[in-house]
C-alpha positions, 0 to 999 in steps of 0.5 A, spaced: 500 500 500 502 506 498 501 513 502 502 520 500 504 524 505 503 532 504 508 536 508 507 544 509 514 548 510 515 555 511 522 556 508 525 563 508 518 566 509 515 562 503 510 556 503 513 550 500 509 544 499 513 537 499 510 530 497 513 524 500 511 517 498 511 512 503 510 504 502 506 502 508 506 495 510 502 491 515 507 486 515 512 489 518 512 494 524 518 499 525 517 503 532 522 508 529 516 511 525 511 512 530 511 519 532 509 518 540 515 514 540 520 519 537 517 524 542 518 520 548 525 519 546 526 526 545 523 528 552 527 523 555 533 525 552 531 532 554 529 531 561 536 527 562 540 533 559 536 538 564 537 533 570 544 533 569 545 541 568 540 542 574 544 537 578 549 542 580 544 546 583 541 540 587 534 541 583 530 536 578 526 538 572 520 537 576 522 542 582 525 547 577 518 547 574 515 548 580 520 554 581 518 557 574 510 557 576 511 560 582 516 566 579 511 567 573 504 566 577 506 568 584 504 564 590 499 558 589 496 552 593 499 545 592 493 543 588 494 548 583 501 547 582 499 539 581 494 541 576 498 545 572 504 540 572 499 534 570 502 530 576 499 526 582 498 528 589 503 524 592 508 526 587 507 533 588 508 532 596 515 529 594 517 535 590 514 540 595 518 537 601 524 537 597 524 544 595 522 546 603 528 542 605 532 546 600 529 552 603 527 554 596 520 555 597 515 556 604 508 554 606 504 559 609 496 559 611 491 561 605 488 567 607 481 565 603 481 558 606 485 556 613 485 548 611 489 550 605 497 552 604 500 557 600 506 555 596 511 561 595 518 562 593 524 564 598 529 569 595 534 563 595 529 560 590 528 566 586 536 566 585 536 559 583 530 559 578 534 565 574 540 561 574 536 555 572 532 559 567 539 561 564 542 554 563 536 551 560 535 557 555 543 555 553 541 548 553 535 549 548 539 554 544 545 548 543 539 543 542 536 547 536 542 550 533 541 547 526 533 549 526 531 555 523 527 560 527 521 558 522 522 551 524 522 552 531 516 556 531 513 550 527 515 545 532 513 549 538 506 549 534 505 542 533 507 540 540 502 545 543 497 542 538 499 535 540 499 536 547 492 539 546 489 533 543 492 529 548 489 533 554 482 532 550 483 525 549 484 524 556 478 528 558 474 524 553 472 530 548 
């Protein structure tokens, strides 16, 4: 069976259509051709690279994400952070405890709900976050060095679309 794939590329401000003909067979399977597999491998490699860089600050990628959210959005409840990170409560508890032990965040009572605790950054947390952000930007620049600005924009667009589709699928829409 033959499948014709049509790809749209933006190259130097011009739109370019490229046709690819691919032989598709139900007899053989090649995991390398699966988009989900490739995204998983890239995410794993990115995650490992970031963790390697973040190790000098004694912070993991998950902890760095919490710091980022607190810098960008201000103090939040643990539940709000958990929802934005798409993680389980037990995982969130571990991240919060670790950041508390490192004195990068602090907990305080919510003004609106005494049962709820608000998580906020310490000054040390703000400083570490800025250093992390600079390091991650440098890593991303190195990883994307062979891509044009247009290609990076298109990749980001596709990834956001994929994320949206997966969220919709999970929500049963």
